[in-house]
C-alpha positions as CSV (number, residue, x, y, z in Angstrom):
1,M,0.0,0.0,0.0
2,P,1.4,3.4,-1.0
3,E,0.4,5.1,2.3
4,Q,2.0,2.4,4.4
5,E,5.2,2.4,2.3
6,A,5.4,6.2,2.8
7,A,4.9,5.8,6.5
8,E,7.6,3.2,6.6
9,Q,9.9,5.3,4.5
10,H,9.6,8.2,6.8
11,G,9.9,6.0,9.9
12,V,6.4,6.8,11.4
13,P,4.8,3.5,12.3
14,E,2.5,5.4,14.7
15,R,0.9,6.9,11.6
16,E,0.3,3.5,10.2
17,I,-1.4,2.4,13.4
18,G,-3.6,5.6,13.2
19,D,-4.5,4.8,9.5
20,F,-5.2,1.2,10.5
21,L,-7.6,2.3,13.2
22,H,-9.4,4.6,10.9
23,R,-9.8,1.9,8.2
24,R,-11.0,-0.7,10.7
25,R,-13.0,1.6,12.8
26,E,-16.4,-0.1,12.2
27,Q,-15.1,-3.6,12.6
28,I,-13.4,-2.8,15.9
29,A,-16.5,-1.0,17.2
30,Q,-18.6,-4.0,16.3
31,R,-16.3,-6.4,18.1
32,W,-16.0,-4.1,21.1
33,A,-19.8,-3.9,21.4
34,D,-19.8,-7.6,22.4
35,E,-17.1,-7.1,25.1
36,T,-18.1,-6.8,28.7
37,F,-16.7,-3.3,29.1
38,F,-19.2,-2.0,26.6
39,R,-22.0,-4.6,26.8
40,S,-22.6,-4.3,30.5
41,V,-22.8,-0.5,30.3
42,F,-24.9,0.1,27.2
43,T,-27.8,-2.2,27.9
44,V,-30.5,-0.2,26.0
45,S,-29.3,-1.1,22.5
46,R,-26.3,-2.6,20.9
47,E,-26.0,0.3,18.5
48,E,-25.4,2.5,21.5
49,A,-22.4,0.4,22.4
50,V,-21.1,0.4,18.8
51,D,-21.4,4.2,18.7
52,A,-19.4,4.5,21.9
53,G,-16.8,2.1,20.4
54,R,-16.5,4.2,17.3
55,T,-15.8,7.3,19.4
56,L,-13.1,5.5,21.3
57,V,-11.4,4.1,18.2
58,D,-11.3,7.7,16.7
59,A,-9.6,8.9,19.9
60,L,-7.0,6.1,19.7
61,A,-6.4,6.9,16.0
62,Q,-5.8,10.5,16.9
63,V,-3.4,9.6,19.7
64,A,-1.5,7.2,17.4
65,A,-1.2,9.8,14.6
66,S,0.2,12.3,17.1
67,G,2.9,9.8,18.1
68,R,2.1,10.1,21.8
69,V,1.1,6.5,22.3
70,T,2.6,6.3,25.8
71,D,1.1,9.6,27.0
72,P,-2.2,9.3,29.0
73,E,-2.5,13.1,28.6
74,A,-2.5,13.0,24.8
75,A,-5.1,15.3,23.3
76,G,-7.1,12.3,21.8
77,F,-7.8,10.9,25.2
78,S,-9.2,14.1,26.5
79,Q,-12.1,13.8,24.1
80,V,-13.2,10.5,25.5
81,R,-12.2,10.9,29.1
82,E,-15.7,12.0,30.2
83,Q,-17.2,9.0,28.4
84,L,-14.8,6.7,30.1
85,V,-15.6,8.2,33.5
86,R,-19.3,7.5,32.9
87,M,-18.6,4.0,31.9
88,C,-16.3,3.4,34.9
89,A,-19.0,4.9,37.1
90,A,-21.5,2.4,35.8
91,R,-19.1,-0.5,36.4
92,S,-18.4,0.8,39.9
93,R,-22.1,1.0,40.7
94,A,-22.3,-2.7,39.5
95,G,-19.9,-3.5,42.3
96,L,-16.7,-4.0,40.2
97,T,-13.3,-3.2,41.7
98,P,-10.7,-1.2,39.8
99,S,-8.8,-4.4,39.1
100,E,-11.9,-6.0,37.5
101,V,-12.4,-2.9,35.4
102,S,-8.8,-3.1,34.3
103,R,-9.4,-6.7,33.3
104,D,-12.4,-5.7,31.2
105,V,-10.3,-3.0,29.4
106,A,-7.5,-5.5,28.8
107,A,-10.0,-7.7,26.9
108,L,-10.4,-4.9,24.3
109,R,-6.9,-5.5,23.0
110,P,-7.1,-9.0,21.4
111,P,-9.8,-8.1,18.8
112,V,-7.8,-5.1,17.6
113,V,-4.5,-7.0,17.4
114,D,-6.2,-9.9,15.6
115,L,-7.4,-7.4,12.9
116,L,-4.0,-5.9,12.6
117,V,-2.3,-9.3,12.3
118,A,-4.8,-10.3,9.6
119,E,-4.1,-7.1,7.6
120,L,-0.3,-7.5,7.8
121,R,-0.2,-11.3,7.3
122,D,1.9,-10.8,4.2
123,A,4.2,-8.2,5.7
124,P,7.7,-8.9,6.9
125,E,7.8,-10.5,10.4
126,Q,9.7,-7.6,11.9
127,R,7.3,-5.1,10.6
128,L,4.3,-7.1,12.0
129,R,6.0,-7.4,15.3
130,E,6.8,-3.7,15.6
131,R,3.3,-2.7,14.7
132,S,1.7,-5.2,17.0
133,N,3.9,-4.1,19.9
134,L,3.1,-0.4,19.1
135,L,-0.6,-1.2,19.1
136,T,-0.2,-3.1,22.4
137,V,1.5,-0.1,23.9
138,L,-1.4,2.2,22.8
139,M,-4.0,-0.2,24.3
140,G,-1.9,-0.3,27.5
141,T,-2.0,3.5,27.7
142,L,-5.8,3.4,27.2
143,R,-5.9,1.0,30.1
144,V,-4.0,3.5,32.2
145,V,-6.4,6.3,31.2
146,V,-9.4,4.1,32.2
147,M,-7.8,3.2,35.5
148,E,-7.3,6.9,36.3
149,A,-10.9,7.5,35.4
150,A,-12.0,4.6,37.5
151,L,-10.0,5.7,40.5
152,S,-11.2,9.2,40.2
153,E,-14.8,8.1,40.0
154,N,-14.3,5.8,43.0
155,Q,-12.9,8.7,45.0
156,A,-15.7,10.9,44.0
157,L,-18.2,8.2,45.0
158,I,-16.5,7.8,48.4
159,D,-16.6,11.6,48.9
160,R,-20.3,11.7,48.1
161,Q,-21.0,8.8,50.4
162,R,-19.0,10.4,53.2
163,M,-20.9,13.7,52.8
164,Q,-24.2,11.8,52.8
165,L,-23.2,10.0,56.0
166,L,-22.2,13.3,57.6
167,E,-25.6,14.7,56.7
168,M,-27.4,11.7,58.0
169,A,-25.3,11.8,61.2
170,T,-26.3,15.5,61.6
171,P,-30.1,15.5,61.7
172,V,-32.0,18.7,62.4
173,I,-35.1,18.0,64.5
174,K,-38.1,20.2,64.8
175,L,-38.9,20.1,68.6
176,W,-41.6,22.8,68.6
177,D,-42.9,25.6,66.4
178,G,-39.9,27.9,66.1
179,I,-37.5,25.5,67.8
180,V,-35.1,23.1,66.1
181,A,-32.3,21.0,67.6
182,V,-29.2,19.3,66.3
183,P,-28.3,16.3,68.6
184,L,-24.6,15.5,67.9
185,I,-23.2,12.1,68.7
186,G,-19.7,10.8,68.2
187,T,-16.5,12.5,66.9
188,L,-16.9,16.0,65.8
189,D,-14.2,17.1,63.4
190,S,-13.9,20.1,61.2
191,A,-15.6,18.6,58.2
192,R,-18.6,17.5,60.2
193,S,-18.7,20.9,62.0
194,Q,-19.0,22.6,58.7
195,V,-21.9,20.3,57.8
196,V,-23.6,21.1,61.1
197,M,-23.4,24.8,60.4
198,E,-24.7,24.5,56.8
199,T,-27.5,22.1,57.7
200,L,-28.6,24.1,60.7
201,L,-28.7,27.4,58.9
202,E,-30.7,25.9,56.1
203,S,-33.2,24.5,58.6
204,L,-33.5,27.9,60.3
205,V,-34.7,29.3,57.0
206,E,-37.0,26.3,56.1
207,Q,-38.6,26.1,59.6
208,Q,-38.6,29.8,60.3
209,A,-37.1,28.9,63.7
210,H,-36.3,31.5,66.4
211,F,-34.3,29.0,68.5
212,A,-31.6,26.4,67.6
213,I,-30.4,24.0,70.2
214,L,-26.9,22.4,69.6
215,D,-26.8,19.4,71.9
216,I,-23.3,18.0,72.3
217,T,-24.1,15.5,75.1
218,G,-22.9,12.6,72.9
219,V,-19.6,14.3,71.8
220,P,-16.7,13.1,73.9
221,T,-14.3,15.9,73.1
222,V,-13.5,18.6,70.6
223,D,-10.3,20.3,69.4
224,S,-9.7,24.0,69.1
225,L,-10.7,24.2,65.5
226,V,-14.0,22.4,66.2
227,A,-14.7,24.7,69.2
228,Q,-14.2,27.7,67.0
229,H,-16.6,26.2,64.4
230,L,-19.3,25.8,67.1
231,M,-18.8,29.5,68.0
232,K,-19.1,30.5,64.4
233,T,-22.3,28.5,64.1
234,V,-23.7,30.3,67.1
235,A,-22.7,33.6,65.6
236,A,-24.2,32.7,62.1
237,A,-27.5,31.7,63.7
238,R,-27.6,35.0,65.5
239,L,-27.1,36.9,62.3
240,M,-30.1,35.1,60.9
241,G,-32.2,36.2,63.8
242,A,-32.2,33.0,65.8
243,E,-30.8,32.4,69.2
244,C,-28.5,29.4,69.5
245,V,-28.5,27.4,72.8
246,V,-25.6,24.9,73.5
247,S,-26.5,22.1,75.8
248,G,-24.8,19.0,77.2
249,I,-21.3,20.4,77.4
250,R,-19.2,17.6,79.0
251,P,-16.4,18.4,81.5
252,A,-13.6,17.6,79.0
253,I,-15.1,19.9,76.5
254,A,-15.6,22.6,79.1
255,Q,-12.0,22.4,80.0
256,T,-10.9,22.6,76.4
257,I,-13.0,25.8,75.9
258,V,-11.5,27.3,79.0
259,H,-8.0,26.4,78.1
260,L,-8.5,27.9,74.6
261,G,-9.7,31.1,76.2
262,L,-12.9,31.2,74.2
263,D,-15.5,33.6,75.5
264,L,-18.9,32.0,75.9
265,G,-20.3,35.0,77.7
266,T,-22.8,35.7,74.9
267,V,-23.8,32.1,74.4
268,V,-26.7,30.6,76.3
269,T,-25.7,27.2,77.7
270,R,-27.8,24.6,79.5
271,A,-26.9,21.3,81.2
272,S,-29.2,19.1,79.1
273,L,-31.4,19.1,76.0
274,A,-34.5,19.2,78.2
275,D,-33.2,22.3,80.0
276,A,-32.4,24.0,76.7
277,L,-35.9,23.2,75.3
278,A,-37.5,24.6,78.5
279,Y,-35.5,27.8,78.1
280,A,-36.6,28.2,74.5
281,L,-40.2,27.5,75.3
282,R,-40.2,30.1,78.0
283,K,-38.7,32.6,75.6
284,L,-41.5,31.9,73.2
285,G,-44.0,32.6,76.0
286,A,-45.1,29.0,76.7
287,D,-46.0,28.0,80.2
288,I,-44.1,25.0,81.5
289,V,-45.9,23.2,84.3
290,P,-43.8,20.7,86.3
291,P,-45.5,17.3,86.9
292,A,-47.5,17.3,90.1
293,S,-45.9,15.3,92.9
294,H,-48.0,12.4,94.1
295,G,-48.6,12.4,97.8
296,A,-48.5,9.3,99.9
297,G,-52.2,9.0,99.9
298,E,-52.5,9.2,96.1
299,R,-52.3,5.6,94.9
């Protein structure tokens, strides 16, 4: 073939691989559509998988033509990176590990190499070996790109799940008209403190609450940064027209606040959640009647 001979003459086997991928684009896409990496993602129709395969073949051809077959950052890969991320996300939701995704991508190489070998069956053995090795390197780089996409998506999924857990572990409860409470249990770090502030402020708007109770009875201890976050939460609630009451301060936390020199003079504190609720109810004008004590004769 004249084009192949020119590529060989100028010493650009990468261009030959690019030309090969362009010529065999449809055949490769058809074969890939039956592979697990495509078949398990595009379940609506086979044509959808074939179309995704064509896009990926075009990207590989562009990378090969550029001569950057070992570079995961080659321009051609950028065009399909988003598609690969979506495919990896689908595989992750199906419960596959990154190593299993890598195995599925590795299965894409044999169909392409088989087509190349069939096309160059009459070529000199050295040329066939060089082109096959080059194609293998290109497919290996694709595997790296997919793994990067899979790891990135897994990390994003972990971050989303972590944020969801933080939000679930930080419920805002409506105790009364105009009164909401956030009962905190467990370790309170900076990230969770930020979620507490955001969730509480959103609830103040939604519930049109005048009082917010931060109950930290279940928090064993806090560090200086978290203590400052709590103070900022109180200040932010005040700016929104709500009074924030902190209840259930444990001795260890009280000592931390004192050692840090934080001024709680403007913050209303109560020993328990019940005391804090009683305080808020009184401020709202509600009458709180203690339970009548039963005398000895009342049985």
